[in-house]
N, C-alpha and C positions, 0 to 999 in steps of 0.2 A: 640214386645207389638206394639201396636196402639198407634198410633199419633191421633188418632180422638180423641176432649176431647165431654166430656158428660157432660153437664151442671147438669142432677139430680145427677148427683155425688156429685158437688159442696156447697150440700146444707143440712142442715139438715131436711130441707121439711116440710109440712102445718103439718104433721101428724108424724114428728119425723121420718120417714119413714128410716132413714139412722141413728139411733139411735144406734147401734151395733159398730161399726164405729167408734163412735162418742165420747160414753164413755170409747173406748178402747184407742183411742188415749189422749183422758183427761187425762185417771192412766198412758197410758205412760210418759207423762208429767210430770203428778205431783208424779210416781216413778221417773222417771231418776234426779229429782230437789233432791231429798229428800235424793238417792243414794250417787247425788253428796257433798252432803252437810256431809251427815256420812261419807263420803270417806279421808273428807279435813282436817289435820293435827291428823289421826286415833290414835294417842298420846295421846290426847288429852283429861280428862276425861267429863262425863256429866257433861254439866251446872244443868239439873234436874234426877233427881235420881229416881228411882222407890218408894223412901220412902215420900219424894215430892213429885210425883202425886199421892199418895194417902190421905194428908192433907185434910182434913174439906175445906179449904179458895180453896184450889188449886180445888178440882171439883166443888166445888159450882161457881168462877169462869168458868170452862167450859161451866157446865148447863144455868148460863146467858146468855153466849154468844150464846150457842145455841140457847136457844129460843129469841132472836136478830136475827141471821139468821133465826128462822124458820116466825117471825116474819114481815123482810123484802120482804120474797118467798109469803105468808099470802100476801104482800100487792099489790106486783107483779104483781101474777097473777091475782089480781084481780080488778086491775085499769092499769094496761096496756095497748100499741095500739096490736093491733095482726100484728106487719109488712107483717110478715113471712108468713099472710093468702090472696090468690088469692080475696080471698074477698072485703079486706081492699083496698083500692084503692085514700082516703085520702088525703092524705099527700105525700111529696114528697121522701117521705125515704122507706125504704123497706126492706128485708131480707139480711140477710148478710153472708158472704163466711163462707163454716166449717172450712178452712183453717186461716180466719184470728180470728177467736172466738180463737181458738188452740192457732196459735203464740202468742196470747194474752193475756193469761194466762202460756203460758208455759214462755216469758218473761218479766213478770210479776212478775218472783216470785226470778229473779233476780235481780231483783230491777235495775232497769241499768237507768243512768242520762246522755241522749246526750247532757248535757250541752256542758259533757266533755270529750276528750277521754277517761282520766285512770281513767273516772267511768262507762263507757262502751264500750272497745273495741270491741265488738261484733256486738252490734244495729247500731250504727256509722258507720262501716264499710257498714253495710248492708243501713244505711243511704241512704250515699253516696253511694251506687251502685244502691239504687233506681232510686235517683236524677238523674246520667247520663242516664239510663234505656230512665227514661220520659224527659230527654233534647233532649236526640234519637228521640222518638217521634214527638217528636214538629219541628224537623229540626233544631236544634244547633248545633253548632260544639261541640262535647264537651269539646274540649281545654278549651275554650273561657266561656263558661256558668257552671252555677252552681243551685244546687235545694235544698231543706230541706223538710223534711213534718211539720208540723207547728202543732199547735193545732184544727185549725178553719178556715174555709173558713176568718172570721172576722180579725186574725192575718194578714191573705195570704196579706188581703187589706191593712191592716196597714201599713205591710212592703212594699206596691207599690210607698203608699205618702210618706212614708220616704225616700224610693228610688228616689223616685221627689224632694222630697227637698233639699237631700243633693248632690243631683246634683245639681241642681237650686244655690242653693249658692259656686259649687268651683271655676267656673270664679267669684263671687267677693274673693272670699280668696286668690285665685293665684296673684288675683289686690290688695290686702290688705296686701300680704306679701315681703319683702324689696329679698328675695332672687329668687322670682318669676314673680313680677311684668313687666318685661321684657317681657312674655310670651304673655301677651293681650297688650302691649304698643298702648298707641291712643285709645282704645278702651273705649267706652262711660258707665254710667251704666246701660243704656238701650240696647246697643249691647249686653253684658254681663250678660245679664238677658234674654237672647234670642236665646242664642247660640245653636248652633244643639246636639243631643245627642252625634253624633261621635264625635264630636268636641273637647268636653269638655273628653269622655272619653281618645283618643288622648293628650291630656295635662295630664291627670293622668298620663299617662304613661313617661310621659317627668320629670315630679314631682319624678318619680321613679327612671330614671334615675339617677337623681341629688342627690340622696339621703334627697329629703324634702317631702316626701310627708306626711307624720306622723305629721310635722310641719305644713304642708300649709292645713293640712285638720281638722288640732282643732280650725283653722280660719273661718269653713264653721258651718254651723245652730248644729251640734253635740257639736259643743264647746263653742261659742257665742251666740246662741240663733237664736231666731227666730224675723225678723221685719215681721209680717205675710202680711202685705200689700200689701211689693214691689215685694212681690215673684210672685202678680198674681191672677188668677183666675185659678179653679181647673173646670174643663168640666165635667158633669156624667148627663150620661140620667135616664130620669124620671123610668124608670126599673132600676135602682140601688139599690143594698141591702143597708141595715141599715146600714151598720159600715162603711158606705164611709164616713156618717155624724161623725161619733167618731170617726174615723180615724182623719177629721184634728180637734177635741177637744182635742183630743190626743196629737197631734204634731205639738200646738201650733197656729197651722194655721187658725185658724175660721171658724165656719158653713157659718160665710156669706160671703165666699169668694168660696164656692162653685158656681158654674152656673150649673141651671138645665136644661139636652137636651131635648129639647120633644119629645115623640113619634109617630109614623104613624098609621093607622090604625092596624098595623101587630104588632102592640107593640115593634117596633123596633125604632132606631134611624131617628129621621127623617132626614136625609138625609139637603135638603135642609135649613132646622132650623138651624144645626148644621154649615152647613155654614155662614148663616146668622149671627150668634153667636158670631162668631169668627172671620172675617171678620171688622166686628162689634169694637169687642176685639183690633184687627190689630192697626184700625183705627185713634183710642183714645189713641194709645200710651200702654191700659194694659197687661203686658206680661200675657204668660199662662201659669198658673205651671205644670200641663197635664192633658190628657185628655182620657176618659175610653171610652173601648166599652166592651158590655157583647157578651158575643159568648154561647148561650146556656143559657137564663132569668129562674130562679129558679121558675116563676110562670108560666111563658109561653113558653119555649121552646126555645124562639125567637133568632134570631141570628141577630147583626148588621150587616152591610156592612163597617168591617174594611177595605177592599183593599181603598174604600172610605174614608176616616182618612186617610191611608198612605195619598191618592192623594190629602186630603189638605193640611196636613202640608207641603207637598214638594212645593204646590203653595205660602204658607204665608210665606217659605223661598225664594224661587225665586223673589216671590213681596215683601214682606216688609223687608226680611232679618232678619226676626224670625221662631223661631221656637219651640217644646215643647217638653215635654215625652205625650209617649202611653203607656198606661199601659191596657193591654186585661182582662178582667176578663169572667175566658172562665170557670165559673162554673159548665155548663153540658157537653158545648161543648169541651172541655179539653181531659173531659174522653172518649166522640165520638167519635175524632179525632182517636181513638184506634182503633175502627170498621172499617175502610175503610181503616188499612196499612195491608203491605202482611208481612211474616217474616224480610225481611231488610227492612221495615218502609216504606215500598214506598208506594204510596196512588194507590188500584185497581180500575179499572175501573168499572162501574157498575155493568154490565151484572159478570165478574165477582166475586162482591164480590155480591152477591148475589147467585150465583153457590155455593161460598165456603157454606156460612151457610146454604143453601139446602143440603148440603153435610153433613154439621155436625149438623147437627138437630137442628141450633137454630131455622132456622123460616121455618116452617112447609109447606112442601108443599098444594097454594094455598091462603097463609098468605100474606097479601100484609103488610110487615112491613115501611121497607125503601121505603117513597114517592122521584121519581126519583129527581121532581125540588129540591126536603128538601135537599136530600142527597149532589146535589149541589152546590149546596148555600154554605152549609156548608163547604163542602170540599173544596170550594175558599176561604170562609174567612179563614181555618186554613192551608190555605199554604202558606199566607202572611207571609213578613218578620215580624214578633213579636218583637218588637222592644224592645228590654231592659226587659222587664218584665212581668211577664203572672201569672198568679193564676189559678188554677180549687182545687178542695174542698179540703184543708187540704193539698196545696201545694203549694210554690211559688218559682216560678226563678225567673233567675235572671242573667243581662251578671256582677255584678258589687259588687260585696262580699266582696270589701276593701271600699266600701262604709257604709254599713252596719254593720261592725266590730265596 
C-alpha cells in the first residue's frame, strides 16, 4: 500500500465525484448502528410492534416527519452557500472532508456527551488523543499540557480570558489564605498582580504539595467573584475577533478594560505602538491582565510578531518587575503550522517542504503556493514558546487545566 496521500480522495467533490464511496460508508455507519441497537439484550421484546407501526396515527407521524425533512432539504438546496465549489471564494469557509462528515454522523447516532467520561467512553478518549497530537504539533510537552475540542473559536477565546483571570487572582488568593500566605509574605498587592505566570504555576504546585490547593482556589475569582478594575487591562490588537469583547462581558471583567492595539499597513499589530501602550501602563502602575497576538487573522491572514511580544514581556519583567499572561489567537496559523512539519513534528526547510508537496501533488508544478518570506515569518512566529495558552479554531490549549476545572 502506498503512503502517498491523494487529496482528491478526501472530499465528496464539486460534482459529487466520490458519491459511491460516500454512500457506501454512510450506509455502513447507519447499518452498524442499527445492528448495535438490535443486538443489545436480544431477549428484550421490541417496543414497537408491526401492529403499532401500521396504526394511522403512526403512519401520519412518519408522513409529517418526511414532509418536514423534504422542506428542510428544499430550503438547504435553494439558499445554502456552495462552499464545495471552486467557483465560490467569497468567505473563509470551504468544503469539509468526507471522513469528518461520515464520522460526525456515525458518532452522533451514539449520542455521546463529552462532558462526562461515563457518557462518552469512546469519544472522550479520542478527544484527549487528538489534543495530545495537537500539543505535539505545537511543540508542547504532552506531559505538562492539555487540550480539548470546543464548540467554536469564540468559546476557545472565552477560555483564554478565563485562564488569564484565574491566574491573575491566584496570588491574591494565596495571600488571603492563612495556610498559604507565607508563600507571598512581604509582597505588595501590586507585586501580586504582576507576578510571572511561571512563578504562579510554581506556587500552585506548592499548594498541591500542602494539600490546600482547592481551598486556596476557592478564594480566586472563580469562587469570590471579580474586582474587574483591580486586575488591569487586557491588550488586544484591532484585528481581533469580536469574541474578545464578549469574553470580557461574560466573565465580568468589563469591556472598558480592553485596550486596543493599533495595526500597521500589513494588518499586523504595530510593534512600536504596542510597546508604547505597554510601557505607559507600566509607568502608571496599571497591571496588564493579558496580551493577545493573532497568528493568521480571519480577514487578512496576517501574522503578528509573537517573538516581539515575548521580548516585550521579558523587558517588563526585568525593568518593572511586572509580567502578564500571553494568549496566541492562532485562528488560521495554528492549522497552517501542520503544513511545515515532517512526520516527527519537526520543522522542514523550505526547499524540502516544497519538494514534499510537489511529490504529493498538493502543489502542482509551476504553481507558487507558499511565499518564501511569508512561510519563514509564520515559521518563526510558530516556533516561539507559546506561553500558557493558544487556540486554533475549535480547539483550546493550555497548561492550566486545574485552574479551569
